[in-house]
Structures are given as C-alpha cells and as structure tokens.
N, C-alpha and C positions, 0 to 999 in steps of 0.2 A: 638309587638309594645310597650307594657308596659316596657319590659326589656330595649328597646332602649331608651325610654324617661327617665327611671331611670338612665341609663348610662350618658345621656346628663346632667341631673340634678346634678349628682355626679361630672362631669367635671366642671360644673359651680360652685359647692361648693368648689372644689379644688382651682379654680381661686380666689374665694371670700376669702377663708382662707389664701391663699398666699398673697393677697393684704392686709389683716388685719395684717399679720406678718410684712409686709413691713411698714405699717403705725405705728404700735406699736413700732417697733424697731427704726424707724426714730424719733418718739416722745421721747422715753426714752434714746436713746443712741446717738442721733444727727448724723451729717454727719461723724464724726470720727468713731462712732460705726458702722454705715452702711458700712464704708470703710473696717473695720475689718471683718464684716460678708460677704461682697462682695468678698473679697480676699479668705477667707477660703472656702466658698461654691464654688467659681469659680475654685479653685485649684483641689478639689476632684471631682467636676462635670465634668471638662474637661478631667481628667484622666479616670473617669468612662465612659464617652461617647466614648472615644478612645478605651477602652478595652471591651466595651459591646459586640462588634462584632455582634450586631443584632441577638443574639442567638434565641430569641423568634420567629422572622420572619423566620429564617432558619428552626427551628423546625416545624413551621406551614407549610412551603413549602415542607418539606421532608416527612410529615406524611399524610396530607390531611384527607381522611376519613378512614384511616387504623388504627383502634382502637388498634389492637395488637402491631403494630409498635410504636404507641405513648407510650404505657407502656414499650416497650422494650428499647427505646432510651432516654426516659425522664430522668432517673437517670443520664445518661452521661451528658446531657445538664445542669441539675441542679448542678452537681458537677463542671462542667466547669464554670458555673456562679459563684459558691462559690469561686473557685480559683481566678477568675478574680477580684472579690470583695476584696479578701485578697491582691492581687497584687496592686490594686488601693490604698488600705489603706497604705500599706508599702511604695509605691512609693511617695505618698503625704508627708509622714513623712520624708522620705529621702531627698526629695526636700527642705523641710523646714530646715532640719539640715545642708544643704550645701549652703543655700542662706541667706546672711545677710539681704537682703531686705525683705524676707519672715519672718525672725525672728523679724524684726522691726514692721511687721504688726500683728503678732500673738505670744502670749506667748506659752510655752510648754503645759500647761493645755488646752489652746484653740485649738491647733493643734491636740491634742489627741482627744478632743471632736468632732471636725470636722471630724476626720478620720473615725468615726463610720458611718458617712453619706455615706461612700463608698458603703456599702451594699445597701443602699437606691437608690443611683444614678444608679448603675449597674442594679438593679432589676427594677427600674422605666422604663428603656429603653427596658427591656426584658420581664417583667412579663406578660403584657396583652395578647400577643399572646399565651402564655402557657395556660392561663385560657380560651381563645377563642377556642383553639383546642379541649377542653373538654366541650365546651358550658356552661362554668361556670363563665361568666363575671359578672353575678349578685352577685355571691359569693364574687368575688374580689372587686366589687364596694361597697358591704356592709362593708367589712373590711376597705377599704379606707375611707368610711364615718365615721366609728368608730374612726379611727386614727385622721382624721381631726377634729372631734368633740373634742377629747381629746386635740388636739393642741389649739383649741379655748378656752377650759377651762384653759389650761396653760397660754395663753395670758391674759385671764381675771384675773387670779391669780396675774400675774405680774403687771397688771394695778391697781388692788385693793390694793395690798401690796406695791405698789410704788417701785418695785425692779429696781435698776439701775446697777446691777452687770451683765455685758455682758457675762462673763464666765459662770455664772449660766444659763443664757438664752441659750447659745450655747449647753451646756450639756443636758439641758431639751429638746430642739428642736431636737437634734441628737438622744437622747434616744427614743423619741416617734416615729420618722420615722424609726429608726433602728429596733425597736421592731415590728412595723407594717410590715416591710419586712419579718421578721422571721415568723410572724403569717400567712402571705400570703403563704409563702413557706410550712409551716406546713399543712395548709388546702389543698393546692394543692397536696401534697404527700398523705394525708389521703383520699382525694376524688378520686385520681387516683389509690390508693391502690398499691403504689410502695415504695420501700425502698431506702434509700440514698446510692448511690454507692461511694466508697472511692477510686476508681481507674479509670483511663481513658486510653484507648489505643492510641498510637501515630497516628495510621491510622485514628481513629475517630476525633482526634484533627485536622489533616490536612484537612479532609473532611469538617468539620464545617467551617474552615477558608476559604477554597476555595469557598464554597457556598455563603459566606456572603461578599466576598471581595469588589466588585464594589458597591453594594447597601450600604455597610457600609462606604466606602470611601466618597461617595456622601453625606451621612447622617452626617458623622463626620465633614467634611469641613464646611458645612453650619451651623451646630449647635454649633461647638466648637469655632469659631472665636471670638465672644465677650468675651468668658470665658478666652481664651488665652490672649487676649488683656488686660483684667483686671489683670491677674496674672503677665504679663510682666511689667505692668505699676507701680508695687509696687516699682521698683527701681528708678522711676522718680517723682512720685506723693506722696503727704502726704496722710494720712488716710482720712482727711477731703475732699480733692479733689477727691479721689477715691470714697468716699461716695456720693459726688455730681454727679459724673459720673454714679454710680450705680443707683442713684435716678432717673436720666433721662432715663436710659435704662429700668428700671423696669416699668416706666410709658409708654414708647413707646411699651413695650411688651404687654401691655393691648390692644393697638390698633392692634398689630400683631395678636391677637386672632381672629379678624374678618377674616383675610386671612387664618388662621389655620382652622377655622370652614368651610370656603369655600372649603378648600382642602379635608376635609372629604366627602363633597358632590360630588366633582369631582372624587375622588377615587371610589365612589359608581357608578358613571356614567361609568367610565372606566371598572370596573369589571363586570358590567351587560351587556351593549350594545356597549361600545366603545364611544370615544369622538365625532366621526364624526356624530353619531346619536343624539347627544345632543348639537350641536353647538348653537342653539338658547338659550337654558337654560344656557350654559356657558357664552354667551355674557351678558345675563341679570344678572347673578350672578357676573360677572366681574364689570359691571357698578354699581351695588348696593354696592358691597364691596368697590369700589373706592370712591364713593360719601360718604358712611358711614365713611370711614377712614379720608377723608378730614374734614368732620364735626366734627369728634372726635378730630382731631388735634386742631381745633379752640377752641373747648370747653375746652379741657384739658389745653391748653396754658393759657386761661383766669383763670381757677381754680388754676393752679400752680402759676401764678403771684400773685394771692390773698393769697394763702396759705403760700408761702415763705416770705410774708411780715409780717406774724404773728410771735410773739416771740417764739412759740413752734417749729417752723421750720426755725428760723433765720439762722441757720448754713448751710441751703441749698440755701442761696441767690445766684441767678444766674442760678439756675437749670432750670428755664423756658427757658432761652436762649439756654442752652445745649439741652433741649428737642426739640427745633425748629431745631437745627442741626441734631439731631437724627431722626427727622421726615422725612428727605430726604432719609432715608433708607427704608421707607415704600414701594415705588414702586418696589424696587428690591426684597424685602421680598415677596410682593404680587405676583410678576412674578414667583418666585420659587414655591410657594404653588399652583398656578394655573396650571403651566406647568409641574411640576415634575411627576404627575400621567400619563400625556400624554407621556413623555419621556420613562416611564416604559412600556407603552402599545406598542410604536413603536420601542422598544428595542434600545434606544439611551441613556441609563443611563450612560454608560461609557463615552460618549462624554460630557455630561453635568457635570459629576464628574471631568473630566480633566479641563473643563473651570472654574469651581468653584475653583479648586486647583490653577489655574493660577491667579484667582482674589485674593485669599488669599496671594499668593507669592508676587504679585505686591503691595498689601496693606501693608504687613509687610516690604517690601523694602522701602516704603514711610514713614513708621512709625518714624524712627529717624529724618527725615527731618521736619516733621510736629511738633514733640515734641520740636525740637530745635528752630524753627522759629515762633511758635505760643505759646500762653500761654498753659502750659502743658495739662490741662484738655480739653481745646478747641481743641488742636491738636489731642488728643486722640479721641474725639467725631467725628472729621472730618474723621479720619481713619475708624472709625466704619461705617459711612455713605458711604465712598468711596468704601468699600468692597461690600456693597449691590448695589451700583451703577454699579460696574463692573459685579456683578451677573446679574443685569438687562440687561446690554449690551450682556452678554453671552446668556441669554435666548432669547433676540430679534434676535440674530444671528441664534440660533437654530430654532426659530419660522419661520423666512423667508426662512431658508434652507430646513426644513423638513415638514412644514405645509403649509405655504403660497404658496410655489412652488411645493408642492406635492411630494417632494423627501423623500423616506423612505429606 
C-alpha cells in the first residue's frame, strides 16, 4: 500500500511540475514562445508515440512471472527501444529540414535541442511496465522524483535570473529529461543484471510488432491526434495563435486527469473481478467524474478569464473562449477512459481501434474546411473537439451493441 501511495504522489508531482513548466514558460516567453514549445514537443512526441510500439506492455504480457525469460528477452526489448528512439530523433530532424513551416517555427539549435526529447518520449510510453515486471516501480518513481525536482530547480533559476532565452530553456529542459531516461535505463539494467544487446534478430522484431499491433493502433490514434493537429497547423497559424491553442489544450488536459485517474481504477476492476461485478462502483465513479469535470470547467473558465486580463498573460487573450470549445471534448475523452478497459476485457479492442481511426480520418477531412471558413485557431479547436465527439459516438455505439444488449 505504501508503494502504491508513493506512486500516486509521484504522478501528482509530475502533473504539478508539468503545470509549473507551462506557467513559467507562458509568463516568460508569451504566446509566441508557447507556440514554439508546443510545435517542437508535439513533433517529437507524436513520432515517439507512433514508434513506441507499446514495447513495455508487450514485454509484460510475454513474460508474466517467468523470471528467467525476463532476463533473456529484456536486452532485445531495450535495444529495440533504443533504436526506435534514434529513429524518432532522426525523423523529427528530417521533417524539420523538409518543411518550410517547421523551419518558421523552430531554429536549427532549437530543433536539435528538442530532438533529445525523443529518448524521453519513447521511454515515457514504455518504461513503466519494464520496472513493473521486476517489481521495481518504487525505484523508477524515485528517479522520476529526482528528475522532476531538478526540473523545478531549473525553473526557479530561470525565474530568479529572469532568463528570456527560449533556446536556453529548450536545451535545459531536454537535457534533464534525456538524462533521466538514461538513468532509468542504467538502473533497470543494473537491477536486472543484464547487459545491453547490440543486435536483434528479424524474427524477434516481427514477433514484438505482431504482439503489439492492435493495442498500439488504438493507443496511438487516441493519443496522437492533438499532437498531429498541432504539427500540421504550423503551416496555417502564427506562433502566437499556436501558443494560444496550446494554452487552452494544456488547461483542458488538467481536467482530463480526472478521467485518466478513473481509468486506473476501472482497469483494476477489470483485472481483478471483471466489470460486470463492479457495475455499481462504475456508475458511481462515472457520475462523480462527470460532476467533477463540469465543476472544473466552470472554475477554470473563471480563472482563465481573470488571468488573461492581466498584463503578464495579455498575449493569451481569448484563450478562455478557446478553452470552452475544447471543453466539449471532455465527454468523448471520458467515454474512452471509462470504456477502453472493458473493450479489452470483452476482446473488442480491434473494433474500437477501427472506430477511433475512422473518427481521426473524418476529423482530418474536415480540417481544411474549418480552417478556411473559421478564424484559424477557432477552427483548429473545433476540429479538436469534433474528434472527441466522434470518439464518444463510437463508444456509445459499442456500448449499446456489446454491453446494453449483451452481445459479446
């Protein structure tokens, strides 16, 4: 129980430190600076999510309680993870070199600085299950705490020294998170007493990809959409407008945390006794999360309206209206977090992955129309919410087909 509570506290500390990064950068670099940071981080995060292949979850599923097998195949998985990180790094730089809109957003020193986040983004989506398989999540959480503490010290230094050089911030931020990923990798290898493998057999590669295909497709589509939207919009929006868009998205992400937390609880229900045995608890959790989310929207809107009227955040004027549009995404996000563990339990993950893929295709098809006929950033935010609305429709269809009518 102590380890679990420690892990929860660390996740809260991560959210807190991330929010402080957002506030400090918004204060010192304004909407234009936030646009630069949003584009750079979205570019490498989207590629990192796409190429992560859920290696950690596949490793966990393939080893279970077999300690010998864990040590046997861990070097292969870690080397694969390293290769994917390098590919993410190179792919992001190549995209920048071929895109005039990307070059308008980032200078060469900035894109190189952001590229080191590739290792962090790929490891962020894969690392936890590796530590979980060896029952060493407390070790990982301790390393994460240390890295986030250093990040807060870095932010405090920027504040006290009144640093307004955004390239300096990008390199410092990337260096801390890149180093933290390497430290996690070092301690994982030391704890498991394995050496780093420098080769990988093609058959192993195919096996890993086959095991992770549909879970990864579902995971990628749902999590990558806002990032791709941000990257694509560089050709249509100014840095300032992209910064305002990112400002609203970051704020609504805080409300999304309520649904994400509920997802952890539902996953526990599913893995222990199944969702049918916990229907009463699921309903109570659903209504609590819904009411809390609505209350949070009202409070945040009032705070945003007041904050953006102050000189320090004047460049974010209008962000409160954008936030209200983004808030329409909350029901769709909530439906995914509540129902996804259930689709896994009743073996319908492929169906929901295809529905989410359809939602993304429709949203991207509507993207040029909304950008053209609405104010650029408003149209962009509408597309963001439309995607999650379509996700909601897909989940409702799945619910009435496989749960309400009892079809499995």
